[in-house]
Residue frames as qw, qx, qy, qz and C-alpha x, y, z in Angstrom:
[[0.191, -0.389, 0.131, 0.892, 102.37, 67.50, 112.08],
 [0.432, 0.744, 0.503, -0.086, 100.23, 69.63, 109.76],
 [0.345, -0.235, 0.376, 0.828, 101.43, 71.43, 106.62],
 [0.427, 0.779, 0.327, -0.322, 100.08, 73.82, 104.00],
 [0.310, -0.255, 0.537, 0.742, 101.08, 74.50, 100.41],
 [0.560, 0.687, 0.338, -0.317, 99.63, 75.56, 97.05],
 [0.452, 0.839, -0.180, -0.245, 100.46, 76.03, 93.39],
 [0.611, -0.353, 0.642, 0.301, 102.82, 73.10, 92.82],
 [0.576, 0.647, -0.169, -0.470, 101.49, 72.90, 89.25],
 [0.524, -0.189, 0.799, 0.227, 102.70, 69.37, 88.55],
 [0.524, 0.381, 0.700, 0.301, 102.52, 68.59, 84.79],
 [0.217, 0.936, 0.248, -0.124, 102.30, 72.30, 83.93],
 [0.726, 0.211, 0.142, 0.639, 105.11, 73.20, 81.51],
 [0.178, 0.760, 0.133, 0.611, 104.43, 76.94, 81.38],
 [0.545, -0.830, -0.117, -0.030, 104.74, 77.47, 85.14],
 [0.766, -0.190, 0.040, 0.612, 108.54, 77.17, 84.98],
 [0.327, 0.364, 0.194, 0.850, 108.73, 80.31, 82.87],
 [0.283, -0.770, -0.340, -0.461, 105.78, 82.09, 84.51],
 [0.657, -0.751, -0.061, 0.029, 107.20, 81.76, 88.04],
 [0.299, 0.768, -0.528, 0.205, 110.85, 81.83, 86.93],
 [0.898, -0.387, 0.191, -0.087, 111.26, 78.48, 88.69],
 [0.163, -0.752, 0.614, 0.178, 114.86, 77.23, 88.94],
 [0.669, -0.020, 0.732, 0.127, 114.42, 74.16, 86.72],
 [0.080, 0.340, -0.585, -0.732, 114.91, 73.69, 82.99],
 [0.383, -0.089, -0.789, -0.473, 112.35, 70.92, 82.39],
 [0.701, -0.374, -0.060, -0.604, 109.06, 69.74, 83.85],
 [0.892, -0.093, -0.432, 0.095, 110.66, 66.42, 84.81],
 [0.424, 0.229, -0.470, 0.739, 113.41, 68.21, 86.78],
 [0.316, -0.386, 0.165, -0.851, 110.81, 70.37, 88.51],
 [0.832, -0.288, -0.226, -0.416, 108.61, 67.43, 89.43],
 [0.799, 0.000, -0.497, 0.339, 111.47, 65.34, 90.78],
 [0.227, 0.271, -0.401, 0.845, 112.67, 68.29, 92.86],
 [0.492, -0.377, 0.037, -0.784, 109.20, 69.12, 94.21],
 [0.893, -0.224, -0.351, -0.170, 108.60, 65.50, 95.21],
 [0.676, 0.093, -0.482, 0.549, 112.03, 65.29, 96.87],
 [0.011, -0.341, 0.294, -0.893, 111.54, 68.59, 98.76],
 [0.689, -0.362, -0.141, -0.612, 108.01, 67.56, 99.86],
 [0.913, -0.179, -0.367, -0.001, 109.20, 64.16, 101.15],
 [0.469, 0.247, -0.481, 0.698, 112.15, 65.71, 102.99],
 [0.225, -0.293, 0.274, -0.888, 109.66, 67.77, 105.03],
 [0.754, -0.144, 0.020, -0.641, 106.49, 65.66, 105.20],
 [0.152, -0.222, 0.954, -0.131, 106.43, 62.25, 106.92],
 [0.208, -0.198, -0.891, -0.352, 103.98, 59.44, 106.12],
 [0.208, -0.564, -0.766, 0.227, 101.57, 60.20, 109.01],
 [0.073, -0.310, -0.113, 0.941, 101.58, 64.00, 108.57],
 [0.336, 0.728, 0.588, -0.104, 98.64, 65.96, 107.18],
 [0.238, -0.148, 0.316, 0.906, 99.02, 68.27, 104.18],
 [0.360, 0.758, 0.449, -0.306, 96.43, 70.75, 102.96],
 [0.373, 0.028, 0.482, 0.792, 97.16, 71.62, 99.34],
 [0.203, 0.659, 0.360, -0.629, 95.36, 74.87, 98.53],
 [0.622, 0.703, 0.256, -0.234, 94.89, 74.36, 94.83],
 [0.528, 0.760, -0.360, -0.119, 96.62, 74.10, 91.49],
 [0.764, -0.370, 0.524, 0.070, 98.12, 70.79, 92.47],
 [0.447, -0.104, 0.726, 0.511, 98.53, 69.66, 88.87],
 [0.274, 0.379, -0.272, -0.841, 97.57, 70.68, 85.37],
 [0.524, 0.072, -0.699, -0.481, 96.45, 67.45, 83.72],
 [0.737, -0.355, 0.035, -0.574, 94.04, 64.97, 85.23],
 [0.928, -0.068, -0.358, 0.076, 96.13, 61.81, 85.86],
 [0.127, -0.801, 0.420, -0.407, 97.79, 62.65, 89.15],
 [0.942, -0.321, -0.006, -0.100, 97.98, 59.15, 90.63],
 [0.833, 0.211, -0.234, 0.455, 101.69, 58.54, 89.80],
 [0.147, 0.570, -0.297, 0.752, 102.64, 61.83, 91.51],
 [0.613, -0.558, 0.101, -0.550, 100.32, 61.40, 94.50],
 [0.969, -0.173, -0.171, 0.034, 101.66, 57.92, 95.17],
 [0.667, 0.292, -0.303, 0.615, 105.17, 59.37, 95.54],
 [0.071, -0.596, 0.202, -0.774, 104.20, 62.10, 98.03],
 [0.297, -0.138, -0.809, 0.488, 104.25, 61.46, 101.78],
 [0.159, 0.084, 0.393, -0.902, 101.40, 62.41, 104.06],
 [0.185, 0.571, 0.793, -0.101, 97.63, 62.38, 104.26],
 [0.137, -0.016, 0.288, 0.948, 96.67, 64.87, 101.58],
 [0.228, 0.712, 0.578, -0.328, 93.62, 67.14, 101.41],
 [0.313, 0.183, 0.430, 0.827, 92.93, 69.18, 98.28],
 [0.197, 0.717, 0.306, -0.594, 91.29, 72.57, 98.09],
 [0.631, 0.465, 0.507, 0.358, 90.51, 72.81, 94.38],
 [0.136, -0.566, 0.162, 0.797, 92.16, 75.54, 92.32],
 [0.542, 0.642, -0.027, -0.541, 91.46, 76.86, 88.85],
 [0.372, 0.523, -0.713, -0.280, 93.86, 74.38, 87.18],
 [0.263, -0.157, 0.923, -0.235, 92.66, 71.33, 89.10],
 [0.769, 0.140, -0.197, -0.592, 90.56, 68.84, 87.12],
 [0.234, -0.339, 0.905, -0.106, 91.28, 65.54, 88.86],
 [0.616, -0.029, -0.657, -0.434, 89.88, 62.28, 87.55],
 [0.813, -0.453, -0.119, -0.345, 88.12, 59.82, 89.88],
 [0.887, -0.041, -0.309, 0.341, 91.27, 57.83, 90.59],
 [0.336, 0.390, -0.286, 0.808, 93.19, 60.98, 91.56],
 [0.447, -0.565, 0.030, -0.693, 90.39, 62.22, 93.83],
 [0.904, -0.328, -0.263, -0.080, 90.47, 58.89, 95.72],
 [0.707, 0.138, -0.362, 0.591, 94.11, 59.56, 96.67],
 [0.034, -0.422, 0.260, -0.868, 93.08, 62.65, 98.69],
 [0.059, -0.263, -0.825, 0.497, 91.45, 62.35, 102.12],
 [0.230, 0.751, 0.503, -0.361, 89.09, 65.20, 101.14],
 [0.274, 0.184, 0.382, 0.863, 88.56, 67.52, 98.19],
 [0.014, 0.814, 0.534, -0.228, 86.57, 70.75, 98.38],
 [0.336, 0.721, 0.157, 0.585, 86.52, 74.34, 97.15],
 [0.133, -0.663, 0.328, -0.659, 86.77, 75.82, 100.63],
 [0.737, -0.262, -0.607, 0.142, 87.40, 74.25, 104.02],
 [0.328, -0.764, 0.268, -0.487, 87.31, 75.34, 107.64],
 [0.778, -0.053, -0.565, 0.270, 89.62, 73.55, 110.05],
 [0.439, -0.840, 0.195, -0.252, 90.70, 74.03, 113.64],
 [0.822, 0.158, -0.394, 0.379, 94.22, 73.17, 114.76],
 [0.455, -0.117, -0.463, 0.751, 95.61, 73.84, 118.23],
 [0.022, -0.698, -0.546, 0.462, 92.44, 75.89, 118.87],
 [0.009, 0.433, -0.261, -0.863, 93.20, 78.14, 115.86],
 [0.624, 0.584, 0.484, -0.187, 90.36, 78.42, 113.34],
 [0.184, -0.387, 0.561, 0.708, 91.64, 78.48, 109.74],
 [0.677, 0.594, 0.287, -0.326, 89.73, 79.03, 106.50],
 [0.431, -0.260, 0.677, 0.537, 91.39, 77.44, 103.45],
 [0.613, 0.706, 0.292, -0.201, 90.64, 78.50, 99.88],
 [0.704, 0.219, 0.297, 0.606, 92.64, 78.62, 96.67],
 [0.201, 0.684, 0.215, 0.668, 91.64, 82.24, 96.17],
 [0.191, -0.041, -0.445, 0.874, 92.29, 85.17, 98.52],
 [0.199, -0.710, -0.642, -0.211, 89.13, 86.41, 100.21],
 [0.010, -0.560, 0.124, -0.819, 88.35, 89.83, 101.59],
 [0.530, -0.367, 0.420, -0.638, 86.27, 88.31, 104.37],
 [0.541, 0.050, -0.836, -0.076, 85.77, 84.80, 105.77],
 [0.716, -0.557, -0.344, -0.241, 83.94, 83.01, 108.55],
 [0.763, -0.523, -0.193, 0.327, 85.40, 83.93, 111.94],
 [0.491, 0.522, -0.063, 0.695, 87.57, 86.77, 110.62],
 [0.225, -0.749, 0.088, -0.617, 86.37, 89.14, 113.34],
 [0.812, -0.546, 0.130, -0.160, 87.16, 86.49, 115.98],
 [0.307, -0.707, 0.620, 0.148, 90.76, 85.85, 114.90],
 [0.884, 0.200, 0.417, 0.071, 90.31, 83.08, 112.32],
 [0.234, -0.497, 0.548, 0.631, 93.12, 82.90, 109.78],
 [0.767, 0.580, 0.145, -0.235, 92.72, 82.71, 106.02],
 [0.424, -0.402, 0.665, 0.465, 95.30, 80.77, 103.98],
 [0.685, 0.658, 0.173, -0.262, 95.27, 80.86, 100.18],
 [0.617, -0.105, 0.516, 0.585, 97.29, 80.34, 97.00],
 [0.481, 0.732, 0.474, 0.090, 96.63, 81.40, 93.39],
 [0.090, 0.985, -0.007, -0.145, 98.52, 84.72, 93.33],
 [0.844, 0.259, -0.036, 0.468, 102.07, 83.42, 92.81],
 [0.518, -0.359, -0.153, 0.762, 103.38, 86.24, 95.01],
 [0.157, 0.278, 0.323, 0.891, 101.75, 88.95, 92.89],
 [0.256, -0.725, -0.633, -0.091, 98.93, 89.82, 95.25],
 [0.021, 0.477, -0.172, 0.861, 98.31, 93.29, 96.60],
 [0.709, -0.520, -0.367, -0.304, 96.10, 91.49, 99.12],
 [0.383, 0.224, -0.622, 0.646, 97.38, 92.23, 102.61],
 [0.577, -0.589, -0.126, -0.552, 94.91, 91.72, 105.42],
 [0.331, -0.499, 0.674, -0.433, 95.44, 90.79, 109.03],
 [0.660, -0.119, 0.699, -0.247, 95.57, 87.03, 109.71],
 [0.843, 0.506, 0.052, -0.174, 96.11, 86.02, 106.06],
 [0.350, -0.569, 0.657, 0.350, 98.95, 84.21, 104.34],
 [0.759, 0.503, -0.289, -0.295, 99.65, 83.05, 100.81],
 [0.717, -0.396, 0.573, 0.022, 101.08, 79.53, 101.02],
 [0.780, 0.601, -0.147, -0.092, 102.11, 79.10, 97.37],
 [0.918, -0.192, 0.091, 0.335, 105.16, 76.82, 97.23],
 [0.583, 0.542, 0.010, 0.605, 107.20, 79.32, 95.20],
 [0.167, -0.837, 0.122, -0.506, 107.09, 81.73, 98.16],
 [0.687, -0.596, 0.352, -0.221, 108.36, 79.18, 100.69],
 [0.174, -0.542, 0.808, 0.154, 111.29, 77.39, 99.08],
 [0.605, 0.157, -0.624, -0.470, 108.99, 75.14, 97.03],
 [0.284, -0.025, -0.918, 0.276, 108.00, 73.25, 100.16],
 [0.481, -0.664, -0.512, -0.256, 104.97, 72.74, 102.37],
 [0.065, 0.457, -0.450, 0.764, 105.12, 74.95, 105.47],
 [0.346, -0.278, -0.844, 0.301, 104.18, 73.83, 108.96],
 [0.306, -0.821, -0.460, -0.144, 101.48, 75.23, 111.22],
 [0.543, -0.635, -0.107, 0.539, 104.23, 76.74, 113.42],
 [0.374, -0.008, 0.332, 0.866, 105.75, 78.51, 110.41],
 [0.057, -0.636, -0.544, -0.544, 102.34, 79.83, 109.38],
 [0.455, -0.790, -0.374, 0.167, 101.77, 81.07, 112.93],
 [0.509, -0.442, 0.075, 0.735, 105.12, 82.89, 112.93],
 [0.257, 0.193, 0.466, 0.825, 104.62, 84.40, 109.46],
 [0.179, -0.745, -0.531, -0.361, 101.11, 85.64, 110.28],
 [0.488, -0.752, -0.240, 0.372, 102.31, 87.17, 113.57],
 [0.456, -0.237, 0.235, 0.825, 105.19, 88.90, 111.74],
 [0.105, 0.421, 0.549, 0.715, 102.85, 90.20, 109.03],
 [0.305, -0.797, -0.513, -0.093, 100.29, 91.42, 111.59],
 [0.497, -0.584, -0.125, 0.630, 102.99, 93.45, 113.39],
 [0.314, 0.008, 0.359, 0.879, 103.68, 95.38, 110.18],
 [0.056, -0.618, -0.618, -0.483, 100.04, 96.48, 109.92]]
């Protein structure tokens, strides 16, 4: 199974207030996010995290608790150290993947245009915390705060993009 998420902001105290997240402390938030993630994601699954994984650079203790084969698309708050980077299968600023014949462009930031857009490629992004006025066909913000603080599956992305496209 393949999943997508963004903006978990582990170790980031201010995000609780900024996003109005339902936890009182950073420890509560982190325990909940890890528990939610592991309820959805199994050990052999693939997860693309589209940036702002964590605020400080020692992520190893968190990464070791999270299920799945993790890929990181770097966000503006991501400054991983070498040990943290080794825990991801790949790290990059932008990535093109194909899954079930669907081309997908992954970036932390929303883009107005992307490779394959005119041929039906999707664009998934984070960063906006639900505050984006960005609304283009075949795009979806996958920030965890918009999806029950959990990674969402390819099938969910497919459904949400189809629903959004119908409204256009």
